[in-house]
C-alpha positions as CSV (number, residue, x, y, z in Angstrom):
1,M,53.9,96.3,134.6
2,S,53.0,92.6,134.3
3,R,51.5,91.4,137.6
4,G,51.4,87.8,136.6
5,Y,48.2,85.8,137.3
6,D,46.7,83.1,139.4
7,V,45.0,80.4,137.4
8,E,42.0,80.9,139.7
9,D,41.5,84.2,137.9
10,Y,40.3,82.2,135.0
11,G,37.5,80.3,136.7
12,L,39.5,77.1,137.5
13,Q,39.2,77.3,141.3
14,N,36.9,74.3,141.5
15,L,39.3,71.7,140.1
16,P,39.6,68.6,142.3
17,E,42.3,68.8,145.0
18,F,44.3,65.7,143.9
19,A,45.6,64.8,140.5
20,H,44.0,62.3,138.2
21,V,46.1,59.3,137.1
22,D,46.9,58.9,133.4
23,Q,48.5,55.5,133.7
24,R,49.3,52.8,136.4
25,Y,52.1,50.3,136.6
26,Q,52.9,47.4,138.9
27,A,56.6,46.7,139.6
28,N,57.9,43.2,139.2
29,T,59.2,41.2,142.2
30,K,62.8,42.5,141.8
31,L,61.9,46.1,141.8
32,T,59.3,45.8,144.5
33,S,61.9,44.2,146.8
34,F,63.9,47.4,146.4
35,L,60.9,49.8,146.8
36,A,60.0,48.0,150.0
37,K,63.2,49.5,151.5
38,E,61.8,53.0,151.0
39,N,60.3,54.6,154.1
40,S,57.5,56.4,152.3
41,V,55.8,57.2,149.0
42,F,57.8,59.6,146.8
43,D,57.2,61.6,143.7
44,W,59.7,61.7,140.8
45,F,59.0,64.7,138.6
46,I,60.4,64.9,135.1
47,A,60.3,68.0,132.9
48,C,59.4,67.3,129.3
49,D,60.0,69.4,126.1
50,G,58.1,67.4,123.4
51,P,59.2,65.2,120.5
52,D,61.6,67.5,118.7
53,M,65.3,66.8,119.0
54,D,65.8,70.5,119.8
55,G,64.0,70.9,123.1
56,A,64.5,74.6,123.1
57,R,61.8,74.9,120.4
58,G,59.5,72.3,121.9
59,D,56.6,72.0,124.4
60,C,56.5,72.4,128.1
61,A,55.1,69.7,130.4
62,V,55.9,67.8,133.7
63,L,55.5,64.1,134.2
64,R,54.9,62.9,137.7
65,N,55.7,59.4,138.7
66,R,54.2,58.6,142.2
67,I,56.0,55.6,143.5
68,Y,54.8,53.4,146.4
69,P,56.8,51.0,148.6
70,D,54.4,48.2,147.5
71,G,55.4,48.6,143.9
72,R,52.6,50.6,142.5
73,I,53.5,53.5,140.2
74,E,51.0,56.2,139.2
75,V,51.8,58.5,136.3
76,T,50.3,61.9,135.6
77,L,51.2,64.4,132.9
78,L,50.6,68.2,133.1
79,V,51.0,70.2,129.9
80,F,51.5,74.0,130.1
81,D,49.7,75.3,127.1
82,G,51.1,78.7,126.0
83,A,54.6,77.9,127.3
84,G,57.5,76.3,125.5
85,G,60.9,74.8,125.9
86,G,60.2,72.8,129.0
87,H,63.5,71.9,130.6
88,A,63.7,71.4,134.3
89,T,61.4,71.4,137.4
90,Q,62.1,72.2,141.0
91,V,59.8,71.5,144.0
92,C,59.8,73.7,147.1
93,P,60.9,72.1,150.4
94,D,57.3,71.4,151.8
95,G,56.1,70.0,148.5
96,S,53.3,72.5,148.1
97,K,54.6,74.4,145.1
98,A,56.8,73.7,142.1
99,Y,58.4,75.5,139.2
100,A,58.3,74.3,135.6
101,G,61.4,75.8,133.9
102,S,61.0,76.9,130.3
103,L,62.3,79.3,127.6
104,G,60.8,82.4,126.1
105,G,60.0,84.6,129.1
106,N,57.4,82.9,131.3
107,L,57.8,81.8,134.9
108,C,55.3,78.8,135.3
109,F,54.3,77.4,138.7
110,Y,52.1,74.4,139.6
111,D,50.8,72.5,142.5
112,P,52.7,69.2,142.5
113,R,50.0,67.5,144.6
114,A,47.1,68.3,142.4
115,M,49.2,68.6,139.2
116,R,47.6,71.8,138.0
117,E,49.1,75.1,137.0
118,T,48.7,77.8,139.7
119,K,50.6,80.9,138.6
120,R,52.3,82.3,135.6
121,K,54.5,85.5,135.2
122,C,55.8,87.2,132.2
123,I,59.3,88.5,133.0
124,L,60.0,90.6,129.9
125,E,59.8,93.8,132.0
126,Y,63.0,92.7,133.7
127,G,64.9,91.6,130.6
128,V,64.2,90.3,127.0
129,P,66.0,87.1,125.9
130,R,68.8,88.0,123.5
131,I,69.1,84.5,121.9
132,A,66.6,81.7,121.5
133,D,67.7,79.4,124.4
134,E,68.1,82.1,127.0
135,G,65.4,81.6,129.7
136,Q,64.6,80.7,133.2
137,T,65.1,77.0,132.8
138,H,66.3,76.5,136.4
139,V,65.3,78.2,139.7
140,L,66.4,77.7,143.3
141,W,63.9,77.6,146.2
142,L,65.3,79.2,149.3
143,N,62.2,78.3,151.3
144,N,58.5,77.6,150.5
145,E,57.8,81.1,149.3
146,T,61.1,82.6,148.0
147,F,62.9,81.5,144.9
148,L,65.9,82.7,142.9
149,C,66.3,82.9,139.1
150,C,68.6,84.6,136.6
151,I,67.4,87.2,134.1
152,G,69.9,88.9,131.9
153,D,73.0,89.8,133.8
154,Y,71.5,89.5,137.2
155,L,70.3,87.1,139.9
156,Y,66.7,87.9,141.0
157,E,64.8,87.0,144.1
158,G,61.1,86.2,143.6
159,D,58.2,86.0,146.0
160,Y,55.7,83.3,145.0
161,S,52.6,85.0,146.6
162,T,53.1,88.3,144.7
163,L,55.3,87.2,141.8
164,K,57.4,90.3,142.4
165,L,61.1,90.1,141.6
166,K,64.0,91.9,143.3
167,R,67.3,92.4,141.5
168,L,70.4,91.1,143.3
169,G,74.0,90.9,142.2
170,R,75.5,90.0,138.9
171,H,76.1,86.3,138.1
172,M,79.1,87.3,135.9
173,L,78.4,84.4,133.5
174,P,77.9,84.3,129.7
175,Q,74.6,82.4,130.0
176,P,73.6,81.0,133.4
177,H,72.1,77.6,133.6
178,A,71.7,75.0,136.4
179,M,71.8,76.4,140.0
180,K,72.5,74.4,143.2
181,L,72.6,75.4,146.9
182,S,75.6,74.2,148.9
183,A,75.7,72.7,152.5
184,E,73.9,74.7,155.1
185,G,72.6,77.0,152.3
186,R,75.8,79.0,152.3
187,Y,76.7,79.2,148.5
188,I,74.9,79.2,145.3
189,V,76.8,77.6,142.4
190,I,75.7,78.3,138.8
191,G,76.8,76.6,135.6
192,S,77.0,78.4,132.3
193,M,76.3,77.6,128.7
194,D,78.4,78.7,125.7
195,R,77.4,81.9,124.0
196,E,78.5,84.1,121.2
197,A,80.9,86.8,122.6
198,R,78.9,89.5,120.8
199,F,75.9,88.8,123.0
200,C,77.9,89.0,126.3
201,S,78.1,92.1,128.5
202,S,81.5,93.8,128.8
203,H,82.1,92.5,132.4
204,V,81.8,88.9,131.3
205,Q,85.1,87.0,130.6
206,I,84.6,84.5,127.7
207,D,86.8,82.8,125.1
208,P,86.7,84.6,121.7
209,D,85.1,81.5,120.2
210,G,82.2,81.7,122.7
211,H,83.1,78.8,125.0
212,A,82.2,79.7,128.6
213,K,84.6,77.5,130.6
214,Q,83.5,78.9,134.0
215,I,81.0,78.7,136.8
216,G,79.8,81.3,139.2
217,I,79.6,81.2,143.0
218,M,77.4,83.6,145.0
219,D,77.4,83.9,148.8
220,T,73.9,83.8,150.3
221,R,75.1,86.1,153.1
222,D,75.3,89.0,150.6
223,L,73.4,88.2,147.4
224,F,73.8,91.8,146.2
225,K,77.5,91.1,145.7
226,D,78.7,90.0,142.3
227,A,79.5,86.3,141.9
228,R,83.1,84.9,142.1
229,V,84.1,83.2,138.8
230,V,86.0,79.9,138.7
231,R,87.7,79.2,135.3
232,T,87.5,75.6,134.2
233,P,89.0,73.6,131.3
234,A,85.6,73.1,129.6
235,T,82.1,74.5,129.7
236,L,80.0,73.1,132.6
237,W,76.2,73.3,132.4
238,H,75.1,70.9,135.1
239,G,76.3,69.7,138.6
240,N,75.4,69.1,142.2
241,T,76.7,70.0,145.7
242,D,77.7,67.9,148.6
243,K,75.3,68.6,151.5
244,K,78.0,67.8,154.1
245,N,80.8,70.2,153.0
246,Q,81.3,73.2,150.7
247,T,82.1,71.1,147.6
248,A,80.5,70.9,144.2
249,Y,80.8,68.5,141.3
250,F,80.1,69.6,137.7
251,V,80.3,67.7,134.4
252,S,81.3,69.2,131.1
253,Q,79.1,69.9,128.1
254,R,81.2,70.2,124.9
255,T,79.6,72.1,122.1
256,D,80.6,74.1,119.0
257,P,78.7,76.8,117.2
258,N,76.5,76.0,114.3
259,P,78.8,76.0,111.2
260,H,76.3,78.0,109.1
261,D,75.8,81.1,111.3
262,G,78.0,80.6,114.3
263,R,75.0,80.5,116.7
264,Y,75.2,78.6,120.0
265,D,71.5,78.3,120.4
266,R,71.7,75.8,117.5
267,Y,74.9,74.3,118.7
268,V,76.5,71.0,117.4
269,P,77.9,68.5,120.0
270,A,81.7,68.5,120.0
271,N,83.5,65.2,120.0
272,E,86.1,66.2,122.5
273,M,87.4,64.9,125.9
274,N,85.1,65.5,128.8
275,F,85.6,66.4,132.5
276,L,84.2,65.8,135.9
277,V,85.3,68.8,138.0
278,E,85.5,69.0,141.8
279,I,85.2,72.6,143.1
280,D,86.0,74.0,146.5
281,L,83.3,76.6,147.0
282,E,84.9,78.4,149.9
283,A,88.2,78.9,148.1
284,A,86.5,79.2,144.7
285,E,89.0,76.9,142.9
286,V,89.1,73.6,141.2
287,Q,90.4,70.8,143.5
288,R,90.4,67.7,141.2
289,L,89.7,66.7,137.6
290,Q,88.5,63.4,136.2
291,I,89.2,63.4,132.5
292,Y,87.4,61.2,129.9
293,P,89.0,60.8,126.5
294,A,86.7,61.5,123.6
295,R,86.4,57.8,122.7
296,L,84.5,57.2,126.0
297,P,80.7,57.6,126.2
298,N,80.5,60.8,128.3
299,H,79.1,63.2,125.7
300,L,76.6,65.9,126.7
301,S,75.1,66.0,130.2
302,S,71.8,66.3,132.1
303,D,71.3,65.5,135.8
304,V,74.1,64.9,138.3
305,E,73.6,63.0,141.5
306,L,75.8,62.3,144.6
307,S,75.2,58.9,146.2
308,K,73.8,58.9,149.7
309,D,76.8,56.8,150.9
310,G,79.2,59.6,149.8
311,K,81.1,57.4,147.4
312,H,80.0,58.2,143.9
313,V,79.1,60.9,141.4
314,L,76.5,59.7,139.0
315,S,75.7,61.7,135.8
316,N,73.6,61.3,132.7
317,C,75.6,61.3,129.5
318,C,72.6,61.9,127.3
319,M,74.1,61.8,123.8
320,S,76.1,58.7,124.6
321,G,73.2,57.0,126.2
322,T,75.0,56.1,129.4
323,I,75.0,56.8,133.1
324,C,78.6,57.4,134.3
325,I,79.3,56.3,137.9
326,A,82.6,57.9,139.2
327,D,84.3,57.1,142.5
328,R,85.0,60.3,144.4
329,T,86.6,58.6,147.4
330,D,89.6,57.4,145.4
331,P,92.7,59.5,146.2
332,L,93.6,59.6,142.5
333,F,90.0,60.4,141.5
334,K,90.1,57.9,138.7
335,P,87.8,54.8,138.8
336,Y,84.5,55.1,136.8
337,R,82.1,52.7,135.1
338,Y,78.9,52.9,133.0
339,I,75.3,51.8,132.7
340,Y,74.5,51.6,129.0
341,E,71.0,52.8,128.1
342,R,71.6,53.0,124.3
343,T,68.9,51.6,121.9
344,N,70.5,49.5,119.2
345,L,69.2,49.4,115.6
346,I,67.0,46.3,116.2
347,H,65.4,47.6,119.4
348,A,64.9,51.0,117.6
349,I,62.4,49.6,115.2
350,P,59.4,50.0,117.5
351,H,60.5,53.6,117.9
352,W,60.8,54.4,114.2
353,R,58.7,57.6,114.6
354,A,61.3,59.0,117.0
355,V,64.1,58.0,114.6
356,K,62.4,59.8,111.8
357,T,62.0,62.9,113.9
358,N,65.7,62.9,114.9
359,L,66.9,62.5,111.3
360,R,64.5,65.3,110.2
361,D,65.7,67.6,112.9
362,A,69.4,66.8,112.3
363,F,69.1,67.8,108.7
364,R,67.3,71.0,109.7
365,R,70.0,71.9,112.1
366,V,73.1,71.3,109.8
367,D,73.7,70.8,106.1
368,I,74.9,67.2,106.5
369,F,76.0,66.9,102.9
370,S,78.6,69.7,103.3
371,H,79.5,68.8,106.9
372,T,79.8,65.0,106.8
373,N,82.4,65.2,109.5
374,L,79.7,66.3,112.0
375,L,77.5,63.3,111.1
376,F,80.4,60.9,111.8
377,D,81.2,62.7,115.0
378,A,77.6,62.4,116.1
379,L,77.5,58.7,115.3
380,A,80.8,58.2,117.2
381,M,79.3,59.9,120.3
382,T,76.0,58.0,120.2
383,G,77.7,54.6,119.6
384,G,75.8,54.4,116.3
385,S,72.4,54.8,117.9
386,L,69.8,57.0,116.2
387,L,67.8,57.6,119.4
388,G,68.5,60.0,122.2
389,G,69.5,58.5,125.5
390,S,69.8,59.0,129.2
391,Y,68.1,61.9,131.0
392,A,66.2,62.7,134.3
393,L,68.7,60.9,136.6
394,K,67.6,60.6,140.2
395,L,68.4,58.4,143.2
396,S,65.5,57.2,145.4
397,P,65.1,58.7,148.9
398,S,67.0,55.7,150.5
399,G,69.7,55.8,147.8
400,N,69.3,52.2,146.8
401,L,67.7,52.8,143.4
402,I,69.0,54.6,140.3
403,M,66.1,56.0,138.2
404,S,66.5,57.3,134.7
405,G,64.4,58.5,131.8
406,V,65.4,57.3,128.3
407,R,64.1,60.1,126.1
408,D,63.5,58.8,122.6
409,A,62.5,55.3,123.7
410,N,60.0,57.0,126.0
411,Q,60.9,54.8,128.9
412,I,61.6,55.1,132.6
413,R,64.1,52.6,134.0
414,F,65.1,51.4,137.5
415,Y,68.6,50.1,138.5
416,S,70.1,48.8,141.7
417,Y,72.7,51.0,143.4
418,P,75.6,50.5,143.5
419,E,75.6,47.5,141.2
420,G,73.8,49.3,138.4
421,K,71.8,46.1,137.4
422,E,68.6,46.9,135.6
423,L,65.5,45.9,137.6
424,Q,62.7,47.0,135.3
425,R,61.7,49.4,132.6
426,F,58.3,50.9,131.8
427,Q,57.0,52.4,128.5
428,T,55.5,55.7,129.6
429,L,52.8,57.9,128.2
430,D,52.4,58.5,124.4
431,G,52.8,62.2,123.8
432,R,50.4,62.1,120.9
433,D,47.6,61.8,123.4
434,Y,48.6,65.0,125.3
435,Y,50.4,67.4,123.0
436,K,48.2,69.4,120.7
437,E,48.5,68.7,116.9
438,Q,50.5,65.5,117.6
439,E,47.9,63.1,116.2
440,G,48.7,60.9,113.2
441,V,50.5,57.7,112.4
442,T,53.9,59.2,111.6
443,K,53.9,61.7,114.5
444,S,56.3,60.9,117.3
445,G,54.8,60.1,120.7
446,V,58.0,61.1,122.6
447,L,57.3,63.2,125.7
448,G,60.8,64.6,125.6
449,M,62.0,63.9,129.2
450,H,64.8,66.2,130.4
451,H,65.7,67.2,134.0
452,S,64.0,65.8,137.1
453,D,63.4,66.4,140.7
454,L,62.3,64.2,143.7
455,S,60.0,65.0,146.6
456,T,58.5,63.0,149.5
457,A,56.9,66.1,150.9
458,S,54.6,66.5,147.9
459,T,52.9,63.2,148.9
460,Q,52.3,64.0,152.6
461,I,49.1,66.1,152.3
462,Y,47.8,63.4,150.0
463,W,48.2,60.8,152.7
464,T,46.8,62.9,155.6
465,S,43.7,63.8,153.5
466,M,42.7,60.3,152.5
């Protein structure tokens, strides 16, 4: 049985308590005036998966942006050697521990204050991934020691101190993805990815073509009970929950299987209409839909945020390079607007290495010459941009700042809420200085920003120890 290990087992116990700083920025006057409204220092953690367009085959790292009310920003990158497919990160409530979600069969934990790895656990004794992008990309912290993750057909409860896992109920989904806890910790809502029907267990309901079109809801009062399934008009990977009532908001992720082999772990984006879905978690039913025609820039998704004032749902539309801001207070559930983060052809010139990598990976994924329709679909969805767009969406603790990571431009950007006016952008670290075997003039320096998390608690020990 794999017991997992503490990094201290490998003679690293004498590392300094607090993280080094890889890069420092100073905000301009506009951004500093907004940061001054924050009550404390906060950390913005971004999971990174390397320069490849297909993050499922990439590196695993976490970028921490420590942001001060006086406008200082300190950046630190932690790379998890021996792990891959970095995707998401979640910090426990008191800020003392964090999880780096990845693919392949490892649970990786780190100290978000010192930015060093602390524990790692191989989970193959509990279940072996059946396809390449099946993994523990997201966990859910119930408290400072207990976390939940999905392995195979089941939800598992893990103990951080021992790294032992206890099997709970079935999640009932084709391939579970993002997990969120509802108000008062009552329900766990889980998104699902598409998956070939032949890889699904017999108890899972899935379209014959592999489209999931469902979410799962589990009651924390009895986690040994199987999840309730809510059928939806499209597949929903990512969402968030209202912390004042039992409501969740999920956004669609439209994909089709690879035309060569029918695999969803090498999916192609589908140029279809998209949805924002409002779900009543107690009744386990869809309450409202916001529908976006295919011509609108809502393609693919990443983080979903609910504004502090209760008015808006904000979501990354990563392939379209936009942030969609939808009004959830409108009775007809219809107003929405966009922040455009696309990089046009002229501004893409300094990022030519990332363009080269994207073109290379696109031709690796699909035979463009025999499927030219997919190329034109992709260009329609990106608005003609050759660079990947909006990820890592977060609102600042006060809610007056929108923060986003622009993946292939390797930038973090700050906008005012609710206006959506850009305040400042920063060019972040060059991945060639941190990822192994990434040296060279033509190698891309993209970190590969993906999902993010926010914590003020992770800075508290730092301040009391100074």
